[in-house]
C-alpha positions as CSV (number, residue, x, y, z in Angstrom):
1,M,12.7,-89.1,8.0
2,K,11.5,-85.8,6.5
3,R,15.0,-84.7,6.0
4,Y,15.9,-87.9,4.1
5,S,12.9,-87.6,1.8
6,F,13.9,-84.0,1.0
7,Y,17.2,-85.2,-0.3
8,I,15.6,-87.9,-2.3
9,E,13.3,-85.4,-4.0
10,K,16.2,-83.1,-4.6
11,E,18.2,-85.8,-6.3
12,R,15.2,-86.8,-8.4
13,F,14.8,-83.1,-9.5
14,Y,18.5,-82.8,-10.4
15,E,18.4,-86.1,-12.3
16,K,15.3,-85.1,-14.2
17,N,16.7,-81.6,-15.1
18,K,20.4,-82.5,-15.6
19,H,20.2,-81.8,-19.4
20,Q,19.6,-78.1,-18.7
21,I,22.6,-75.8,-18.2
22,S,21.9,-73.5,-15.3
23,T,23.7,-71.1,-13.0
24,S,24.0,-71.3,-9.3
25,S,20.7,-69.3,-9.0
26,T,19.0,-72.0,-11.2
27,T,18.7,-69.7,-14.2
28,D,18.1,-71.7,-17.4
29,V,20.8,-70.4,-19.6
30,E,19.4,-72.0,-22.8
31,E,16.0,-70.3,-22.2
32,I,17.7,-66.9,-21.8
33,K,19.6,-67.4,-25.0
34,R,16.4,-68.4,-26.8
35,L,14.6,-65.3,-25.5
36,N,17.5,-63.0,-26.4
37,A,17.5,-64.3,-30.0
38,Q,13.8,-63.4,-30.3
39,S,14.1,-60.0,-28.7
40,G,15.0,-58.0,-31.8
41,L,17.9,-55.6,-32.4
42,T,20.7,-55.1,-29.8
43,Y,21.8,-51.7,-28.7
44,N,24.9,-51.9,-30.9
45,E,22.8,-52.9,-34.0
46,V,20.5,-50.0,-33.5
47,F,23.4,-47.6,-33.0
48,A,25.0,-48.9,-36.2
49,L,21.7,-48.4,-38.2
50,L,21.3,-44.9,-36.8
51,G,24.9,-44.1,-37.8
52,E,24.4,-45.5,-41.3
53,N,21.2,-43.4,-41.8
54,Y,23.0,-40.3,-40.5
55,L,25.9,-40.7,-42.9
56,K,23.5,-41.3,-45.9
57,N,21.6,-38.1,-45.0
58,Q,24.8,-36.1,-44.7
59,Q,26.0,-37.3,-48.1
60,K,22.7,-36.1,-49.7
61,K,23.2,-32.6,-48.5
């Protein structure tokens, strides 16, 4: 009987959370996207800003 109730609870969980997109490790992909959007500049954006500042400083000399 325990095994059967486990499967019922599992189905209820999946039914309740089916709107969330998740990976096989149950990572909430939408939550990761939201957190990444709030995290600030990416590596490439920082690199581009540093390059722009370097070029501006070189032109002044």
